[in-house]
N, C-alpha and C positions, 0 to 999 in steps of 0.2 A: 270566584264566580267563572264560574264554565258555561259557554251557550254550546250545545248539540246541532248540529244545521242540519238540517237532514241532506240526502244525496238528491241531488237533479238528474234531469235528464241526461242537460249535456256534462254531467260531470262523467259517468257512464261511457261515452266516447272518446278513445287514444285519439284516434289518428288529430285531432285540434294537437292535440300538447306537443305530440310527435313532430308535426309541419312547423310550429313555433322554432321550436329546439331547434332545429334543424335549418329554417330561415334564421333565427339569431348568429349562431355557428358561421354562415353563408355569409353572413355578411361581415362577419370579425374577417372571414380569410380573408372578401375582397379588397376589407378596409389595408388588413398587412401588408395584401398585395401590389395595391396600388399609392397610398400615402403614407405609409409603416415603413417601409424597408427599409430606411435609413436607420430607423430606428429598434429594428427587430433583433432582441439579444443571441440566435446564431449563430456557429460557430461552422465556418467551413470547415471541417477537421482533417481533413486531409494536410491544408494548405494552408491550415490557420491552426493555431493549437494552444491551450488557455496556458497560460501561467500563474504557477501557482504559489504561493510564499515562501520564504526559505526554512518557512517551521512546517514545512507539507511529510508529513513521513510516510514513507512508498515505500518502494521494495529492501529488500533487508542485504544488507551489505557487511562481510565481516571484513574489519581493519587488519592490516598487516606493522609490522615492524617495521623500521629502517634497514635490516636486514632481508627482506622478503618475506618472513616466515612467518605465520599466523601472529596474530594475538591469544588467540585464545587459549584458555586453559585445560581445559575443558573441567572447569569446580560444576555440571550440569546446573545453574540457578536460572538459564535462560531455560532448559526444556522445565524443570520444576515449576517457575512463573510461571508457563502460556495456558491459558483457558481452557487452550481450544488441544493443548499436545499434539504439535505441531510437528514439532520439532525433536533430533534424533541424533542422538551422538556415542559415537560409540569413541572410549578412549584408550591409550596404550601408553605406556613406560616411555621415558624418553631417552637418548643414549647419553643425554649431556645428563649431570650429576645436577647443576643449580638448577634445571627446568624437574621439575616433577611429573608432567603429566601434559600430553596434548591428543588433542583430535583427530582421528583417523580416515574419520570419520563423522562431517557433521551435514545433517539436509533437512530442511527447514517443505514444509508439502504446503503448498502457500494458496491450494486449494481450501485446504483448514482452516489457515492464518486468518484470524479477527482483525489482523494490522494494529494493536491497541499497544503494541509500545511494550509491555511489559516485560518482553526480554529484555531488550536495552537498556530497560532500567535499571534492574535484576544485575544486568555485570558489571563484575568489579573492579572488572580490569579496559573495558570502554574495544570490546571485540564485536561486538554486532549494533549495529545501528542501523536507523530505519533513512535511506536514500531519496534520494529527489524523484528515481522513476519511478512512474504509474502503469505505465505500457507491458503488459505481461500479452503475449502473445502467441498462441501454441495452437497445434493441432491434436495431441490428445493428454489427456491425462498424467502422466507419464514426465512431459516435459514442464510439468508445476512441480516436480523435486526435484525443487534445490541445489544441488552439492557442492561442495568448496571449492572443487575449480571453478562456480559459476556466482557464490556467493560472493570469493575474494576476488579473484584473476581474468574478473570474464572483462570485453575489451571495451568497455563503455567507458571502465574503471582506469580505464587509460597505466594502468600498474598496479594497478590497489589505493587503498584510500588506508592515507597515513595516521593511526591513531591520535591524537587530543594527550593522550597517555607520554604519549614519542614530545609531544613538541615540549610540556609540562616540563621534563626529564630533559632534556635540551635543556632548557631557560638554566633549569637549577645547575645542568652544568657549568652553562656560561658557555657553549655552543654557538 
């Protein structure tokens, strides 16, 4: 059973509700600034940084082989599986007859990327990974289209990320 209450005169005024809400907010602010300062969950960002788990998936990284060349074989599976269609690859024939093709251009538009990890899962040769970096500063939109140089050889990677496939191949070879 539903009871319908008649609107009274005090319900027509908005100011008492507004002042009550402002008073509650001011009281919580004073309490946080005086008593609960030690328990505040706020980080002072530039000085303190949040530590993410090792499973965190941040910016993309292209892995390299032991000789420093890209592991990517330009198979286009990452670009095909990308729901945001932010990966663009241009392939070319390789001079080495044992290598079928390689990417001459590999670009990811980070502003379109949804960081789903489908590219990482689709890659059969462990060429692309989602790295631990999460800070992506930039002035304009063109700085957020990452190319091969940024994805594989940026200074933060210290020479590139060696693929897990290389490590298992070395383990099988007994090196």
